[in-house]
C-alpha positions, 0 to 999 in steps of 0.5 A: 404822571404818565408812564413811558417805557423806552426800549433801545439797545443804544445807551445814548438814544435811551439817555436822550429819550429819557431826558426829553420825556422826563422834562415833559413830565413823564415817569420813564423806564429804560430797557436795553433789551427785550428781556428787560422790557418784558420784565418791566411790562409784567410789573408796570402798566405803561401808558406808552412805549418807545421801541427800537426795531432792531435789538440784539437777542429779541427784535422789536417785532417780537417785543411788540407782539408780547407787549400787545398780547398783555396790553393791547391798547397801549400805544407803541411808537417804533424807532427803526433804521432807514430802509426797513419798510417791510418791518415797519409794515409788520409793526403797524399791522401788529398795532404800532401807532407811529414810527420814526427812522433813525436819525430822527428829529427829537422834537417830532418824536416828542410831539408824536408821543405827547399827541398819542398820550394826551388825555 
């Protein structure tokens, strides 16, 4: 089973993504903030990461940098609010594979993750 880290400070989004990806056959891990995400990333080798751009305390760019330092090849899909084009560009330059803006189409996110994590 592929292991997927879901990082978002909004509980509803975490739960939605968790439900969708569990049904897809992934083992999912949830983090509400950067500290939780990085603690999980220290213990678990993830196959992919879904990462919100705006998280209180430590933003998605900093989390992305730290995850990529540890596991440079892990695909990361960023989720961001509309209008943060400068942050999206920075995330892509740092190695993010895809991005989606909120509100996102859950089926498109599912298809993107399945595509980036297929064998």
